[in-house]
N, C-alpha and C positions, 0 to 999 in steps of 0.2 A: 340731136340725134340717134343719141344712145337710148331714150324714152321711146323715139319713132324705132327703132331698129329691136330692141326687147322686150316692147311694149313694155316698159314700167309700171305708163298710167294706170292702162287695163288689167295691167297685176297688183294694184293697190300697193305699188313698192317705190322704194328709191335708190338711186346713184349709191346713197350713204350704206342704206341696208344692203344693199347686195353686195357693197365692197367688203363691208364687216360679216356677213353671210359667208363670202371668200375664205375671209382671213380664217372662221370656227372650222369651217367644212378642211381647210389643210390642217390645222393644228390637231384636228381628229384621226387624219391620215398619214401624217406626217410620219408616224411610226414605220410607215414600208420604207423609206427611205433608209432607214435602219436593220429594219429587219431584212428585206429581202435579198440583197448582197451577201448577209448572214447567212440565209437560206442556203441561196444557189452555190454557194462557194465550198460548201460542204453536204456529203451523203447521211444519213439517215443514221449512221452508225461511227458517225465523229472523222469520217476522211475528208480526202479532199477530194472534189469535182471537177479541178483542174482550171475552172472559169476565173477571171482574173476581180480581183474583187471593186478596184478603181473602174472598170470597166462596166459592171455589173452596176455600178450607183450609177456613173453617168447615163446608162440607159435606161436603167427604173426612172429617173426625172425627167428625161427627154420624152420617152412614150406615156408617161403620165402627164406630162405637160400637153401632146400635142393629142392624146385620147380627149383627154379635157376640154382643150380647145375647138374639137370638134364637134363636142354633144354642147357645148355652149353657143357656136357662133353658126352652125348650120343644124341641130336637133333644138336648142334654145330653150337648153333647161337645167335647172340648178346642179344638177348631177356630175360627181367627180367622178374619174377612172383611172387605175394604175393596174400594174401587175395583182396578181389576185392571191389573197391568201388562201391557200387550197390547193389552188391550181400550181404555184410555184413549188409544193410539196409534191406533187403529182412531176414534179419535173427533175426534181435531184431524185426520187424513186426510178424514175427510168433512166436516168442517170448510173444509178448505184447499179441498176441490172443491165447495162450493158458494158458497164467495166467490168461487173464477175462474168458475163459474156465472154469478156475479149477483145471486145471495139478500140479500134486504132482510134475513135472517134465517138467517145461517150457525148459529153454533151454539145459536141457540133451535131450531131445526130437529134437529137434532142429538140436543139436552136429547132431542126429543117421538122421535126416531125408539127410543132407548133404553128410553123409557118403554113404547112402545108392545111393545119386544124384553121392557120387563120383566113388564107384564101377559101375556105370551105364556108366559111362565116361569112367571108364578104360574098360571095357568090349567092347564100343563100341568105344573105339581107335584101342585094339588090331583085331576087327573086320576090323577095318578101313572104317567105316560106317560116322562117324561123320563129314567128308566133306562134304558128302550128305546130312545129316539133316538139313545143313544150307538152304537149297532150300526149306520145307515145311513150311515157315514162311518168308509173302513176305517183301523184304525192306522195305516199307511204316512201316508195325507195327512193324520189331524192331527197324527201327531209332526213329518210337514212343517210344517203348519202352527207348529205353537211355537217349530220350529226358524228358520225366515222372518222367524217374528215375533222371535225373538232376532235376528237380525244384521241387524236393522234398528234394532232398540231399539238396538245395538255400534255402528252406523254412528252415526246420531244423536248417540250419547254420545263417538266421537273428534270430528265434527262441531264439540258443542258445546264441548269442551273445546281446539280449537282446532288440535291435529293432526293432522286431515285437511281440507283446505280446494279448492275447487272448481280445476277446471283446465282451458279450453275444449280445451286437445289428449289429453287423456286421462282425460276428466269429473273422476277426482277426484288428490291428490296428496300426497304428506307437504307440512306445512307446513315451506319453507324456514327462518322464520323462529323455529327449538326456543329460543335462547335468550328467548321472552315468557315475562312472569311469568305470562302464563294457562296456557301448555304446561307452565310448571316446575310450578303449583298441582297441574294433573290430572293429570300422572304421578306427583307425588308422591301425592294422593290415589287414585291407580289401583294402584299398586304396594302399599302399605299394604291400604288394602282386600284387596287381592288374595292378600296375607300372612294379616292377621287370618283371612280364608276360608279359607285353604290349611293353617291351624292348627288349623281347625275352632273359630273364636272367637265364642263366641255375642253377636250383634247388632255382627258385622264390618261390614257394610255401612255402619246407620246412625254408629258409631265412626271410619268414615272419612270420612263425610260431616263428621262434626264436626270428625277432625284437620284435613280443608279447607279450612274455616269460621275453624280457629284463627289456621293460617300466612297464609289470604286478608286477615283481618284485619292480623296481622301487616306482614302487605307493604303495607296498603294506608296502613298509618300508619307506617312502616317508612321505604320507601320515598324519600318524601319528602324525609327528614332524611337523606338520601346526599349532598344536591348537585345543582346544577343539572346536572351535567352526566352523572350518570345519570337522576333524576326528568323531567328533559327531554328524556330521547334518546326519537325515534322511536317506538322498541321499548316503552318502559316509558310516554308517555305516550297513545300512541297504542290501546293494550292494556284490554280490558275492566275491567281490575281497577280500572285511573284513569277509564275515561268511565262506567260503567254499575254501579259495586260501590255500593251504598247502605247504610252503618256505621246498623245499630238507635239509638235513643234511646234504648230503656231493654229490657229483659228481659223483663217481666211486662206484660201490658195485656189492656184490656179482649178479650175474640174479636171478629174481625170481621163486620161484617153479611153477612147472609143475602140484604139487598134486591136487591142487582145482579142476582140468578140466580134468587130465589124462585119459582117456580113462571112462571118463562118462557118454558117449550120453548113452540114452535109445534106444534101437533099440527095444524092443517091442511095444513101444508108437510112434515110427516115423512110425511102420509098418500097424500102421493104416488106413483106407478110407481117412478119412478127410482130413490126409497128403499126400494125391497121386497130389493134385493139385500143391504143394508146391514143390513135386521132380520134379514134370515134369517144374515148374517155372527155379529151379535152373539147374537143364538141359539144356535149351533152352538158358537160362542169360548166363551158362560158356559157353555153345557153339559158342555161337556171338560173344560172347566177343573176345575168343581168338582167334578165327580164322581172328576175323577183326583186332585185333593188330597185329595176325603173317604175313598174307597176306601185309596191308597197312605197317609194319615195313620193312619187306623183301623187298618191291617194294622199299622203300626209301632207303634201301642200296645196292640194284642191284643183290640179291642173286635168283631171278626167273628168272627159264632157262628154256624157250620152252613156255611158259605161263603156266606154273607148279611150285609149290614149292618142292625142294627137301628135301627129309628128314620129309616130312611133318606129315608123321605116326608117327615117333618119338616125335615131336616137340610138337604134339597133346598128347602126354603119360606122358608128366612132368606135365601138368595143373591138368593130373587126379588122379598119383601118389599125387602132392601136396595135393588132395580135399583130399584125404584119412586120406591122413597123418594128414590133418591140423583138422579133426575133430574126431580123436583118442588120438592129441593131446589138444585140445581146442578151436578151430578160424574155420572161415565160409572157402565159395566156392573161392578155390587160380585159377588166372588168369594173363593171358597176360599184363604189363601195356604197355600204351601208352606213358609215359615217354621214355621209351627205344629207343623210338626215336632219343632223346636230345644225350644219346652215339652214337648211327648209324650217327649221326649231327658231335661227336666228332671227328668221323675217326671209330668208331668200326665195324669189319666184321666178327668177330668169336666167335666161344662160348665161347674166353677167357677173352672177354667181361661178359659175364655172370657168370662165374668163380667167377672172380673180386668181381662183385656186391654182389654173394654168401656170401663170406668171408666177406664183409663190415656187410652185415645183422647179423651175429655174432657176432663181433665185439661190436657193436650196443648194442646188449644186457650186457656189462660191465656196458654203462649210464640207467638204469633202475630208479634209484631214481629220473634223469631231468625228465625222461618218465613220472612216478607219477606225477611230483609235475604239468608236463604239461596236465595231463588228471585230474587234482582235479579241473580245471580254465576252463569253455567249451567257456568262448571268446575268450581262446588264438586259437583253433582250428577252430571256426566258419568260420574266413576267408578264408582257406583252402576249408571247403567243398563251399563255396559261389561261389570261382574260381573252383573249379570242377565240380559244378553245368553249369554254366556260360561253361565249357567249352563241355560239352555235348548237350549244346544248338545248335552247328553248325550244327546238324544231320539234323536240321528240312528242309533243303534244298533239302534232299534226300527222301520228303514223296513225293510221285504223288499228288500232289494238283490238278492235271488235274483231276485227275477221282476220285468222290467223292465214289465209293463204296471201294476204298484203304484209303480215308484221314479222311473221317468220323468215324472208327475204330482205326485208327493211334491216330486222334485227340480225341477222348473218352480216348485211354490211357494215353495221353498228359495227360489232364486234370484231367484226374478220379483218378491217385496214387496223386498229393499234395491236392487235394479236398475231398479224401475220408482218406487220410492221411495214408493210406495203398498202398505199390505195387503192392498185390497181386488181391485186389480190383479191382484196378484199370486198371491192365493187364485185370481181366476176364473180365470187361467191354466193351474191344475191343477184346476179342479171341473170346466172345458169339457174338458180335455183326457182327464179322467179314462175316463168314460163312452165316449169314442169310442177310443180304446186299448184297452180292454178288450173291446170289440165288434171291432176287428179282430183281437186278439190269441187271440177265442174265446171270451173268459173275460165275455161280455155276459152271464150267469147269476148272476155274484157281487156285480154291481152293485145297490146297492138303488134303489128304484122313487124315492126322493128326490132322490140324485145327477141322475137323466135329469130331473127338477121341473127341478132345481136348474141345470143346465147350458141349458136350452130359458129360463129367466130371464133368465140369464145374456148369452147371446147377444142374445136377442130388446133386452134393456137394451143391449148394446151398438151394436146397429145402427138401432135406432129411436128409443131416447133419446138414448146419450150422443154417435154421431157427427155428428147434423146442430146439436149445439151446438158440436162441436168441443174436447168438455171432452176 
């Protein structure tokens, strides 16, 4: 039955190979289970978004399982899906903006924005036009988005790890207290994760997180035993390790309740004019992430036929349904994960690989105490953010540096996102500059009409909505 449904023989694979490939994919992307709730519960400046950590954990696992299951059973591709890195930072940036503007329902409104974007994904997928929308934004701009978000993620990782701190004279600087337990644990995790990743070790990010967790537990229990001269020193006593790291009471427990975030989205707030740019940003980011990953992994697996991807429409439905369901459950935009390539390298060629990965996300819910413990101490997951950010930097070679009308707007996005500490503001700089520079350069015909519309909307947003509120 499995052979017939998933065409195992046709794809020259076996049930055993597909199961191992699904496990491999899960191990390489399981870090999202730890990172997603840690990201969504904190604003970029370290404050609280108001979202419940446990509910976000459950929503993340259920959403990843649902979207990946649809990919496996409906599209029958060996590609896993989950709330995306990058999209989750846009989400918390939006929440932070809403908090600063005095919104009474900041994260609920952000979930509403994700829901609306998901419905648009779904409509565009059903109409079969999502594949064509990718052509509206130039490759240089798309890759600039990935690079800028990568830098932003890495910066937050360095900040969460305690290596980079604020400085009124230089904006940021290296933490002078490099002997802090937080910095030592972060650097150990970063070097180990990067080293394993460089060796091609499957699941390097996850194993890096687990190693950092083990070191954190050992330090938390061991430092008080070294005497008051060490444990009582300000460097140790005032560290996040001693102040906020909460050891788990058990390894396995009942999954956290979804109640705090289930159907909590504020659709009325999400339909405000000021939310239109964010809806478009989520729309395009997910579009690029999914198509890029889908085509890249399918090419690697040899699934492209006659320069076309069979069942592309079905594949694009999975992230759309996942995003709509995720917003209703309490998490951010769903996208295809490039880590699926690890499962393909293991031999995965069919949807059975994705089905296996989906099942493992459900099993992971039983380990919620460990997930909460990891989330209580940012230096554990900070190395993962830096490594993921570095992986996103490889897109820099895909920018057309020979054409300044392409490279300058892309560069504005690249530096704008981390320097404004806002993905939305950084993207706005590039999206507004792009059509203007292209027109002045005599290349206006190269700009798709949607880019002109987006530039006008963004200018109107900053002048008519953002400026009067001081946002």
